[in-house]
KEMITOR-879332 format. One line per field, with one value per residue (C-alpha): residue number from 0; residue in one letter; x, y, z. Coordinates in Angstrom, 1 decimal. Layout:
// KEMITOR-879332
num: (NUM, ...)
residuo: (a, ...)
east: (X, ...)
north: (Y, ...)
up: (Z, ...)
This chain:
// KEMITOR-879332
num: (0, 1, 2, 3, 4, 5, 6, 7, 8, 9, 10, 11, 12, 13, 14, 15, 16, 17, 18, 19, 20, 21, 22, 23, 24, 25, 26, 27, 28, 29, 30, 31, 32, 33, 34, 35, 36, 37, 38, 39, 40, 41, 42, 43, 44, 45, 46, 47, 48, 49, 50, 51, 52, 53, 54, 55, 56, 57, 58, 59, 60, 61, 62, 63, 64, 65, 66, 67, 68, 69, 70, 71, 72, 73, 74, 75, 76, 77, 78, 79, 80, 81, 82, 83, 84, 85, 86, 87, 88, 89, 90, 91, 92, 93, 94, 95, 96, 97, 98, 99, 100, 101, 102, 103, 104, 105, 106, 107, 108, 109, 110, 111)
residuo: (m, r, h, w, d, r, a, l, r, q, a, i, h, r, q, g, d, a, a, l, p, m, s, k, y, l, v, a, a, r, a, d, i, s, g, v, s, v, w, h, s, r, l, r, s, l, v, r, e, m, g, f, d, g, y, f, e, t, s, a, k, e, g, w, q, m, a, e, l, h, e, a, i, r, t, g, i, d, w, e, s, r, p, h, v, s, s, n, e, l, f, q, a, i, k, q, f, f, i, e, q, k, k, k, w, a, y, f, v, h, y, r)
east: (-0.3, 2.6, 4.3, 1.4, 0.9, 4.5, 4.0, 1.0, 3.0, 5.8, 3.7, 1.6, 5.0, 6.7, 3.6, 4.1, 2.0, 0.5, -1.0, -4.6, -6.6, -6.6, -9.0, -7.3, -9.4, -8.4, -10.1, -10.3, -11.4, -12.7, -13.9, -16.6, -13.7, -11.2, -12.2, -10.0, -6.7, -5.9, -7.7, -10.6, -8.7, -5.3, -7.3, -8.8, -5.3, -3.7, -6.5, -5.7, -2.1, -1.9, -4.5, -6.7, -10.4, -12.5, -12.0, -14.4, -14.6, -15.8, -17.2, -18.1, -19.8, -22.1, -22.4, -20.8, -20.0, -19.8, -22.5, -20.7, -17.2, -18.9, -20.3, -17.0, -15.1, -17.8, -18.1, -14.2, -13.4, -13.3, -14.9, -14.6, -10.7, -10.4, -8.9, -11.5, -10.4, -11.8, -10.8, -9.9, -10.4, -7.1, -7.7, -11.0, -9.2, -6.5, -8.9, -11.4, -8.1, -7.1, -10.9, -11.1, -7.5, -8.6, -11.7, -9.5, -7.2, -9.8, -10.2, -6.7, -6.0, -7.5, -7.5, -7.0)
north: (0.0, 2.4, 1.6, 2.8, 5.9, 6.7, 6.0, 8.3, 11.3, 10.8, 10.8, 14.1, 15.9, 15.0, 16.9, 20.0, 22.9, 20.9, 18.3, 18.1, 17.6, 13.7, 11.8, 8.9, 5.7, 2.8, -0.2, -3.8, -5.9, -9.7, -8.7, -11.8, -14.3, -13.7, -10.7, -8.2, -9.0, -5.6, -4.6, -1.6, 0.9, 0.3, 0.9, 4.3, 5.5, 4.1, 6.3, 9.4, 8.9, 8.8, 11.4, 8.7, 10.3, 7.0, 3.5, 0.9, -3.1, -4.5, -7.3, -7.3, -11.1, -9.8, -6.1, -5.0, -1.0, -1.3, 1.3, 3.7, 3.3, 4.2, 7.3, 8.2, 8.2, 10.1, 12.6, 12.8, 13.4, 17.8, 16.7, 20.6, 20.9, 17.8, 18.4, 17.9, 15.8, 15.0, 13.3, 15.5, 14.5, 13.3, 10.7, 9.9, 9.2, 6.8, 4.9, 4.5, 3.4, 0.7, -0.4, -1.1, -2.8, -5.1, -6.1, -6.7, -8.7, -11.2, -12.4, -13.7, -14.9, -18.2, -19.7, -23.0)
up: (-0.1, 1.1, -2.4, -4.6, -2.4, -2.9, -6.9, -6.9, -5.1, -7.4, -10.4, -9.0, -8.2, -11.6, -13.4, -11.4, -12.0, -14.8, -12.2, -12.1, -8.5, -7.8, -5.3, -3.6, -2.6, -0.8, -2.0, -0.7, -3.6, -3.3, 0.7, -0.1, -0.2, 2.3, 4.4, 5.3, 7.0, 8.8, 11.5, 10.9, 13.4, 11.8, 8.3, 9.3, 10.6, 7.3, 5.4, 7.7, 7.2, 3.8, 2.7, 1.0, 0.4, 1.4, 2.0, 0.2, 1.1, -2.1, -3.9, -7.3, -7.0, -4.0, -5.0, -1.5, -1.8, -5.8, -6.1, -3.6, -4.8, -8.2, -6.8, -5.0, -8.3, -10.1, -7.7, -7.2, -10.4, -11.5, -15.1, -15.9, -15.5, -17.5, -21.3, -23.8, -26.5, -29.9, -32.9, -36.1, -39.7, -40.0, -37.4, -38.7, -42.1, -40.7, -38.7, -41.6, -43.9, -41.4, -41.1, -44.8, -44.9, -42.2, -44.2, -47.2, -45.4, -43.7, -46.8, -47.3, -43.5, -42.7, -39.2, -38.1)
């Protein structure tokens, strides 16, 4: 956990003034299988110490805290500060070229 926290901090530091605001969540996945092996008091302490914006014990199979995690991520992103990305005409032309080439080559390729 500390490794990933350090990696995130280094990535933000490298971006300097260009770094966008970031929310950071601690997620225990597959909690239905093995549970969480760390005491809850220790987890709360780590969440505070490392500056996490939330902690979630999740299970996709059981649906535990999936909606809450989804909502936290959705609301944790400052969508207005994100750069707008759109495809230009050149990109579309190149994409169409490759799609056409793939269709042409499909006639020559035989799968075993």
